[in-house]
C-alpha positions as CSV (number, residue, x, y, z in Angstrom):
1,X,49.2,-21.4,52.1
2,X,46.2,-19.2,51.6
3,X,42.8,-19.7,53.3
4,X,39.5,-18.9,51.7
5,X,36.5,-17.3,53.4
6,X,35.2,-20.7,54.6
7,X,38.5,-21.4,56.4
8,X,39.4,-24.2,54.0
9,X,43.0,-24.6,53.0
10,X,43.4,-23.7,49.3
11,X,46.2,-24.0,46.8
12,X,49.4,-22.2,47.8
13,X,49.7,-20.1,44.6
14,X,47.3,-17.6,43.1
15,X,49.0,-17.1,39.7
16,X,50.0,-20.2,37.8
17,X,53.4,-20.3,36.0
18,X,53.4,-20.7,32.3
19,X,52.4,-24.1,31.2
20,X,50.7,-25.0,34.5
21,X,47.3,-26.4,34.9
22,X,45.2,-24.6,37.5
23,X,41.8,-25.5,38.7
24,X,40.3,-22.3,40.3
25,X,37.7,-24.2,42.3
26,X,34.1,-25.5,42.0
27,X,31.8,-23.4,39.8
28,X,34.6,-21.5,38.1
29,X,35.7,-22.2,34.6
30,X,39.2,-23.6,34.2
31,X,41.6,-21.3,32.4
32,X,42.8,-22.5,29.0
33,X,46.3,-24.0,28.7
34,X,48.2,-23.2,25.5
35,X,48.9,-26.2,23.3
36,X,48.9,-30.0,23.9
37,X,46.1,-32.3,24.9
38,X,45.2,-30.1,27.8
39,X,44.5,-27.1,25.5
40,X,41.5,-25.0,26.6
41,X,39.6,-25.7,23.3
42,X,40.3,-29.4,23.2
43,X,37.3,-30.4,25.3
44,X,39.3,-32.9,27.4
45,X,38.4,-31.3,30.7
46,X,34.8,-31.7,30.0
47,X,35.1,-35.4,29.0
48,X,34.1,-37.6,31.9
49,X,36.5,-40.4,30.9
50,X,39.4,-38.0,30.8
51,X,38.4,-36.6,34.2
52,X,38.2,-40.0,35.8
53,X,41.5,-41.0,34.2
54,X,43.1,-37.9,35.8
55,X,41.7,-38.7,39.2
56,X,43.0,-42.3,39.0
57,X,46.4,-41.0,37.7
58,X,46.7,-38.8,40.8
59,X,45.7,-41.7,43.1
60,X,48.2,-44.0,41.5
61,X,51.1,-41.6,42.0
62,X,50.1,-40.1,45.4
63,X,49.3,-43.5,47.0
64,X,50.6,-47.0,47.0
65,X,47.6,-48.2,45.0
66,X,43.9,-47.4,44.5
67,X,41.4,-49.2,46.7
68,X,37.7,-49.5,45.9
69,X,36.9,-47.1,48.7
70,X,39.4,-44.6,47.5
71,X,38.1,-44.8,43.9
72,X,34.6,-44.1,45.2
73,X,35.8,-41.3,47.6
74,X,37.9,-39.1,45.3
75,X,36.3,-37.4,42.3
76,X,37.5,-34.8,39.8
77,X,35.6,-32.1,41.7
78,X,37.0,-32.9,45.1
79,X,40.5,-34.2,44.2
80,X,42.3,-31.0,45.4
81,X,40.4,-31.2,48.7
82,X,41.6,-34.8,49.1
83,X,45.2,-33.7,48.3
84,X,44.9,-30.9,50.8
85,X,44.0,-33.4,53.5
86,X,46.8,-35.7,52.4
87,X,49.3,-32.9,52.8
88,X,48.1,-32.4,56.4
89,X,48.3,-36.0,57.5
90,X,47.4,-35.3,61.1
91,X,43.9,-34.2,59.9
92,X,43.3,-37.7,58.4
93,X,42.0,-40.3,60.9
94,X,44.2,-43.5,60.7
95,X,42.9,-45.6,63.6
96,X,42.9,-49.0,61.8
97,X,46.6,-48.6,60.8
98,X,47.5,-47.3,64.2
99,X,45.9,-50.5,65.7
100,X,48.2,-52.7,63.6
101,X,51.3,-50.7,64.4
102,X,50.5,-51.0,68.2
103,X,51.1,-54.7,67.8
104,X,54.8,-54.0,67.1
105,X,56.2,-53.4,70.6
106,X,59.7,-52.3,69.6
107,X,58.6,-49.7,67.1
108,X,58.2,-46.7,69.5
109,X,61.3,-47.4,71.6
110,X,64.0,-44.8,72.0
111,X,67.7,-45.9,71.7
112,X,68.2,-46.1,75.5
113,X,65.0,-48.2,75.8
114,X,66.1,-50.6,73.1
115,X,69.5,-50.9,74.8
116,X,67.9,-51.6,78.2
117,X,65.5,-54.2,76.8
118,X,68.3,-56.0,74.9
119,X,70.6,-55.9,78.0
120,X,67.7,-57.4,80.1
121,X,67.3,-60.1,77.4
122,X,63.7,-58.9,76.9
123,X,64.3,-58.2,73.2
124,X,66.5,-59.4,70.4
125,X,68.7,-56.6,69.1
126,X,67.5,-56.9,65.6
127,X,63.8,-57.0,66.5
128,X,63.3,-53.2,66.3
129,X,64.7,-53.1,62.8
130,X,62.4,-56.0,61.7
131,X,59.4,-54.2,63.4
132,X,60.3,-51.1,61.3
133,X,60.3,-53.1,58.1
134,X,57.0,-54.7,59.0
135,X,55.6,-51.3,59.9
136,X,56.5,-50.0,56.5
137,X,54.4,-52.8,54.9
138,X,51.5,-52.0,57.2
139,X,51.6,-48.3,56.6
140,X,51.9,-48.6,52.8
141,X,49.0,-51.1,52.7
142,X,46.5,-49.8,55.3
143,X,47.3,-46.2,56.2
144,X,44.8,-43.6,55.0
145,X,47.7,-41.0,55.1
146,X,49.0,-42.4,51.8
147,X,50.9,-39.4,50.4
148,X,52.7,-39.0,53.7
149,X,53.8,-42.6,53.5
150,X,54.9,-42.2,49.9
151,X,57.0,-39.2,51.0
152,X,58.4,-41.1,54.0
153,X,59.5,-43.8,51.5
154,X,61.0,-41.2,49.2
155,X,63.1,-39.5,51.9
156,X,64.0,-42.8,53.5
157,X,65.7,-43.7,50.1
158,X,67.1,-40.2,49.6
159,X,68.7,-40.3,53.1
160,X,69.2,-44.0,53.2
161,X,70.3,-45.8,56.4
162,X,70.2,-49.5,55.6
163,X,67.8,-51.4,57.8
164,X,68.4,-54.0,59.0
165,X,72.2,-53.5,59.5
166,X,74.3,-54.2,62.5
167,X,75.4,-50.5,63.1
168,X,71.9,-49.1,63.7
169,X,70.1,-51.8,65.7
170,X,69.2,-49.5,68.6
171,X,68.4,-46.2,66.7
172,X,66.9,-47.0,63.3
173,X,63.3,-46.8,64.5
174,X,64.1,-43.5,66.2
175,X,65.6,-42.2,62.9
176,X,62.4,-43.1,61.1
177,X,60.2,-41.5,63.8
178,X,62.1,-38.3,64.7
179,X,63.8,-37.5,61.4
180,X,62.0,-38.8,58.4
181,X,58.4,-38.9,59.7
182,X,58.7,-35.6,61.6
183,X,60.0,-33.7,58.6
184,X,58.7,-35.5,55.6
185,X,56.3,-32.7,54.7
186,X,58.2,-29.9,56.3
187,X,61.3,-28.0,55.2
188,X,64.1,-29.9,53.6
189,X,66.6,-27.8,55.6
190,X,65.2,-29.1,58.8
191,X,65.1,-32.7,57.5
192,X,68.7,-32.5,56.3
193,X,70.1,-31.2,59.6
194,X,68.1,-33.7,61.6
195,X,69.3,-36.6,59.4
196,X,72.9,-35.4,59.4
197,X,73.2,-35.3,63.2
198,X,71.1,-38.3,64.1
199,X,72.9,-41.2,65.8
200,X,71.8,-43.6,63.0
201,X,73.4,-41.5,60.2
202,X,76.4,-40.7,62.3
203,X,77.0,-44.4,62.9
204,X,76.0,-45.7,59.5
205,X,78.4,-43.3,57.7
206,X,81.2,-43.6,60.4
207,X,81.1,-40.0,61.7
208,X,80.6,-41.1,65.3
209,X,84.3,-42.1,65.3
210,X,85.5,-39.1,63.2
211,X,88.0,-36.9,65.1
212,X,90.2,-33.9,64.3
213,X,93.2,-36.2,64.1
214,X,91.5,-38.8,61.9
215,X,88.5,-37.3,60.1
216,X,86.4,-39.9,58.4
217,X,85.1,-38.6,55.1
218,X,82.1,-40.9,54.6
219,X,79.4,-38.6,55.9
220,X,81.0,-35.4,54.7
221,X,81.2,-36.9,51.2
222,X,77.7,-38.3,51.1
223,X,76.3,-35.1,52.5
224,X,77.5,-33.4,49.4
225,X,77.1,-36.2,46.8
226,X,73.8,-37.7,47.8
227,X,72.0,-35.6,50.3
228,X,72.5,-32.1,48.9
229,X,74.3,-30.5,45.9
230,X,75.5,-33.6,44.0
231,X,78.6,-34.1,42.0
232,X,77.2,-31.7,39.4
233,X,77.9,-28.8,41.7
234,X,81.6,-29.3,41.0
235,X,82.9,-29.7,44.5
236,X,86.5,-31.0,44.9
237,X,88.3,-33.4,47.2
238,X,89.4,-30.4,49.2
239,X,85.7,-29.6,49.7
240,X,85.1,-33.2,50.8
241,X,87.9,-33.0,53.4
242,X,86.6,-29.6,54.7
243,X,83.1,-31.1,54.9
244,X,84.4,-34.0,57.0
245,X,86.3,-31.6,59.3
246,X,83.2,-29.5,59.8
247,X,81.4,-32.7,61.1
248,X,84.2,-33.8,63.5
249,X,83.1,-34.0,67.1
250,X,79.5,-34.9,66.3
251,X,79.1,-38.3,67.7
252,X,77.0,-40.5,70.0
253,X,77.1,-41.3,73.7
254,X,78.4,-44.9,73.8
255,X,76.3,-45.6,76.9
256,X,73.0,-44.2,75.9
257,X,73.3,-44.3,72.1
258,X,72.1,-40.6,71.9
259,X,73.7,-37.8,70.0
260,X,76.6,-36.0,71.7
261,X,79.0,-33.3,70.7
262,X,82.6,-33.7,71.8
263,X,84.5,-30.4,71.4
264,X,87.9,-32.1,72.0
265,X,87.4,-34.1,68.8
266,X,86.4,-31.1,66.6
267,X,88.9,-29.8,64.0
268,X,89.4,-26.0,64.2
269,X,90.7,-23.7,61.5
270,X,89.4,-22.1,58.3
271,X,86.9,-24.3,56.3
272,X,85.6,-23.7,52.8
273,X,83.1,-25.8,50.9
274,X,81.9,-24.4,47.6
275,X,80.7,-20.9,48.6
276,X,80.5,-21.6,52.3
277,X,83.4,-20.3,54.5
278,X,83.9,-19.9,58.2
279,X,86.9,-19.1,60.4
280,X,86.0,-22.0,62.8
281,X,88.3,-20.8,65.5
282,X,86.9,-22.5,68.5
283,X,86.0,-26.1,69.3
284,X,82.9,-25.0,71.1
285,X,81.5,-23.5,68.0
286,X,81.1,-26.9,66.2
287,X,77.3,-27.1,66.6
288,X,76.8,-23.6,65.2
289,X,79.2,-24.4,62.4
290,X,77.4,-27.5,61.3
291,X,74.0,-25.9,61.5
292,X,75.2,-23.0,59.3
293,X,76.9,-25.4,56.9
294,X,73.8,-27.7,56.4
295,X,71.6,-24.6,56.1
296,X,73.8,-23.4,53.3
297,X,73.8,-26.7,51.5
298,X,70.0,-27.1,51.8
299,X,69.4,-23.7,50.2
300,X,72.0,-24.1,47.4
301,X,70.6,-23.9,43.9
302,X,72.1,-27.3,43.1
303,X,70.3,-28.9,46.1
304,X,67.1,-27.3,44.9
305,X,67.5,-28.9,41.5
306,X,68.4,-32.3,43.1
307,X,65.4,-32.3,45.4
308,X,63.2,-31.1,42.5
309,X,64.5,-33.9,40.3
310,X,64.0,-36.5,43.0
311,X,60.3,-35.5,43.4
312,X,59.8,-35.3,39.6
313,X,61.3,-38.7,39.1
314,X,59.1,-40.2,41.8
315,X,55.8,-38.5,40.6
316,X,56.3,-37.7,36.9
317,X,58.9,-39.6,34.8
318,X,62.2,-41.5,35.0
319,X,63.6,-38.6,33.0
320,X,61.5,-35.6,34.0
321,X,60.9,-32.6,31.8
322,X,63.7,-30.0,32.5
323,X,61.3,-27.1,32.6
324,X,59.3,-28.8,35.3
325,X,62.4,-29.4,37.3
326,X,63.4,-25.8,37.1
327,X,60.0,-24.6,38.2
328,X,60.0,-27.0,41.1
329,X,63.5,-25.9,42.1
330,X,62.4,-22.2,42.0
331,X,59.4,-23.0,44.2
332,X,61.7,-24.8,46.6
333,X,64.0,-21.8,47.0
334,X,61.1,-19.2,47.0
335,X,59.5,-21.1,49.9
336,X,62.7,-21.6,51.9
337,X,63.0,-25.3,51.2
338,X,59.4,-26.1,52.2
339,X,58.2,-29.3,50.5
340,X,54.5,-28.9,50.4
341,X,54.5,-25.9,48.0
342,X,56.7,-27.9,45.7
343,X,54.3,-30.8,45.7
344,X,51.4,-28.5,44.9
345,X,53.4,-27.1,42.0
346,X,54.1,-30.6,40.8
347,X,50.6,-32.1,41.1
348,X,48.9,-29.2,39.3
349,X,51.4,-29.1,36.5
350,X,50.6,-29.9,32.9
351,X,53.6,-32.2,32.9
352,X,52.1,-34.3,35.7
353,X,48.7,-34.5,34.0
354,X,50.3,-35.7,30.8
355,X,52.5,-38.3,32.4
356,X,49.9,-41.1,32.7
357,X,51.6,-44.5,32.6
358,X,55.0,-42.9,32.4
359,X,56.2,-44.5,35.7
360,X,56.7,-48.2,36.6
361,X,56.0,-49.5,40.1
362,X,58.8,-51.2,41.9
363,X,58.3,-54.6,43.5
364,X,57.3,-53.2,46.9
365,X,54.7,-50.9,45.4
366,X,53.4,-53.7,43.1
367,X,52.8,-56.1,45.9
368,X,51.2,-53.5,48.1
369,X,49.0,-52.4,45.2
370,X,47.7,-56.0,44.9
371,X,46.9,-56.1,48.6
372,X,45.1,-52.8,48.4
373,X,43.0,-53.5,45.3
374,X,42.0,-56.9,46.7
375,X,41.1,-55.1,50.0
376,X,43.0,-57.6,52.1
377,X,43.1,-56.7,55.8
378,X,45.2,-57.6,58.8
379,X,44.0,-60.4,61.0
380,X,42.8,-59.4,64.5
381,X,45.0,-60.3,67.4
382,X,44.3,-63.1,69.8
383,X,44.6,-66.2,67.7
384,X,46.4,-69.2,69.1
385,X,48.9,-69.3,66.3
386,X,49.1,-65.6,65.8
387,X,48.4,-63.9,69.1
388,X,49.6,-60.4,68.0
389,X,48.0,-60.6,64.5
390,X,51.4,-59.8,62.9
391,X,52.2,-63.0,61.1
392,X,51.0,-61.7,57.8
393,X,53.3,-58.7,58.1
394,X,56.2,-61.0,58.7
395,X,55.2,-63.1,55.7
396,X,54.9,-60.1,53.4
397,X,58.2,-58.7,54.7
398,X,60.0,-61.9,53.7
399,X,58.1,-62.2,50.5
400,X,59.4,-58.7,49.6
401,X,62.9,-60.0,50.2
402,X,62.2,-62.7,47.5
403,X,61.1,-59.8,45.2
404,X,64.3,-57.9,45.8
405,X,62.8,-54.9,47.6
406,X,62.4,-55.3,51.3
407,X,61.5,-51.9,52.7
408,X,64.5,-49.8,53.9
409,X,66.9,-52.7,53.1
410,X,68.9,-51.3,50.2
411,X,72.6,-52.0,51.1
412,X,74.1,-48.8,49.8
413,X,73.8,-45.2,50.9
414,X,72.0,-44.1,47.7
415,X,68.7,-45.9,48.4
416,X,66.6,-48.0,46.1
417,X,66.6,-46.8,42.5
418,X,63.3,-45.4,41.1
419,X,63.6,-46.0,37.4
420,X,62.1,-48.8,35.4
421,X,65.4,-50.1,34.0
422,X,66.6,-51.0,37.5
423,X,63.8,-53.5,38.0
424,X,63.4,-55.2,34.6
425,X,64.4,-58.8,34.7
426,X,62.9,-62.2,33.9
427,X,63.6,-63.4,37.4
428,X,61.9,-60.4,39.0
429,X,58.9,-60.8,36.8
430,X,58.5,-64.5,37.6
431,X,58.9,-63.8,41.3
432,X,56.2,-61.2,41.1
433,X,53.8,-63.6,39.3
434,X,54.4,-66.2,42.0
435,X,53.8,-63.7,44.8
436,X,50.5,-62.5,43.2
437,X,49.2,-66.0,42.8
438,X,50.1,-66.8,46.4
439,X,48.3,-63.7,47.7
440,X,45.2,-64.2,45.5
441,X,44.9,-67.8,46.5
442,X,45.5,-67.2,50.2
443,X,48.3,-69.7,50.2
444,X,50.9,-67.3,51.7
445,X,50.3,-65.3,53.8
446,X,47.5,-67.4,55.2
447,X,46.4,-65.0,58.0
448,X,45.1,-62.0,56.1
449,X,41.4,-61.3,56.5
450,X,39.9,-61.7,53.0
451,X,36.6,-62.1,51.2
452,X,36.1,-65.0,48.8
453,X,37.6,-64.4,45.3
454,X,34.1,-64.8,43.9
455,X,33.2,-61.4,45.5
456,X,35.3,-59.7,42.8
457,X,32.7,-60.7,40.2
458,X,29.9,-58.4,39.3
459,X,26.6,-58.9,41.2
460,X,25.0,-59.6,37.8
461,X,26.6,-62.5,36.0
462,X,28.3,-61.2,32.7
463,X,26.9,-62.7,29.5
464,X,30.2,-63.6,27.9
465,X,33.9,-64.3,28.6
466,X,34.7,-60.9,27.2
467,X,32.3,-59.2,29.6
468,X,33.7,-61.2,32.5
469,X,37.3,-60.4,32.0
470,X,36.4,-56.8,31.2
471,X,34.5,-56.5,34.5
472,X,37.4,-58.0,36.4
473,X,39.9,-55.7,34.7
474,X,37.8,-52.6,35.6
475,X,37.4,-53.8,39.2
476,X,41.1,-54.5,39.7
477,X,42.7,-51.8,37.5
478,X,40.1,-49.1,37.6
479,X,40.3,-48.7,33.9
480,X,38.8,-50.2,30.7
481,X,40.4,-53.3,29.3
482,X,42.1,-53.2,25.9
483,X,40.9,-55.6,23.3
484,X,44.3,-57.3,23.1
485,X,44.3,-58.0,26.8
486,X,40.7,-59.1,26.8
487,X,41.3,-61.6,23.9
488,X,44.5,-63.0,25.6
489,X,42.6,-63.6,28.9
490,X,39.7,-65.2,27.0
491,X,42.1,-67.6,25.2
492,X,43.4,-68.6,28.7
493,X,39.9,-69.5,29.6
494,X,39.6,-71.6,26.5
495,X,37.2,-69.4,24.6
496,X,36.8,-66.0,22.9
497,X,35.3,-62.7,23.9
498,X,32.0,-63.9,22.5
499,X,31.9,-67.2,24.4
500,X,28.7,-67.4,26.4
501,X,29.0,-67.6,30.2
502,X,26.6,-69.5,32.4
503,X,26.4,-70.2,36.1
504,X,27.7,-73.7,35.6
505,X,30.9,-72.5,33.8
506,X,34.2,-73.8,35.2
507,X,35.4,-70.2,34.9
508,X,33.5,-69.4,38.1
509,X,35.1,-72.1,40.2
510,X,38.1,-71.0,42.4
511,X,40.5,-73.4,40.7
512,X,40.2,-71.3,37.5
513,X,39.1,-68.0,39.0
514,X,42.2,-67.6,41.2
515,X,44.6,-67.9,38.3
516,X,42.4,-65.7,36.2
517,X,42.4,-62.9,38.8
518,X,46.2,-63.4,39.2
519,X,46.7,-63.0,35.4
520,X,44.7,-59.8,35.5
521,X,46.8,-58.5,38.3
522,X,50.0,-59.6,36.6
523,X,49.2,-57.6,33.5
524,X,51.5,-54.7,32.7
525,X,48.8,-52.3,33.8
526,X,49.3,-53.2,37.4
527,X,52.9,-52.1,37.1
528,X,51.9,-48.6,36.0
529,X,52.4,-46.2,38.9
């Protein structure tokens, strides 16, 4: 990345590709973009409502939901500075979230520490995995390093190791910490190698027991199909077998649970996978061989397109524009698999700017967005019934199970789907409505710190029902209500948009205000990522 004369990190590119929106910085006129609603003569960039909409669009995609504080903090003028900080998460203070995470004692444990604690009967073997799930809820809801957490979620699905599952009880937290969180904003080549050789992946996909005499193809196949080039690259069953043979000998120490390489188990002989070829003559060369192989896969053009597509699906559209995918893939290869330049390319693209409301939140994101917009906070530790202040995290974790998306719990190696069609069902919608009402009313979880629902109302009492629901909509969705939504909510209240509102109106009592707020939060707008 370049640095300006003030020492501030700037955008990583100086010349925008064709069709790309570039903001040269404060005080400099934006260059025109040919065609479309972003055209230089359209006036959209000078329109305050459009600018605010673009800021909120960025925040909805780069976070797990807008909070009142975030809406006040990020403006059209400083949005790239905010994004720069988000892409350098260590620069963002996150003390409040760190305090919550410190209440999950198994979270920082290494595999040997987990094993020792379980052997001493100080810890249930599944507790670390549950702590990791609870931590995912806490981080998505309260971390100020929001884009980092979004990327952790993305890579956790791309390189899925189901949690909880019996195979990874001792090492799944370590996988999250040393693989995904360490490399989430680094180079994909480093992330892929770290994931491939981590005990969690080696165990989950059966490579820990793969030997030269009985190579197990699970990891070798998924490395090709899911983690790198994809079936579109045209690899064959012979390639899969060679991939499995390359990975033989890479296992875990059965006493400590840590990675170990066993030369005696490594298959030797010529190996070829797509365009990769090695003589592989010595068993001792297995670690070098797998490092070369993964490096080749990470830099393959097919992998570049798959990574680019994964990012574009997450941040732009279920079926992303092909030209955008190609530009992202080219950026990925030009920058030697570095992810941050690809994200800059994506967020500053015309395709991203024009994709408002083109993505649908999944159940996990929808629930977290409700928590964030309501500004619900974790309870402090020390209570008689909740000494660690973690009961709400457990409640939310189990609530997400009812919604069909407990964090990290997808049972297959391909991770949770990220397209709207996978989450559209009457049962899922009803479960979400029930969860929203429960959260708004404080019925479950009961231990979150909250302000009264009445504090969501404007300081000055609105004059009519229409003004009331419009103000609630703006507060909870950070956008202007449509007349059809306004009229529907007014009918729920038993009136019209013109019905006068007084301080004695039943509408202002919690018994009616709670379901009203819940209805606003259950509107389709909350499902827009």
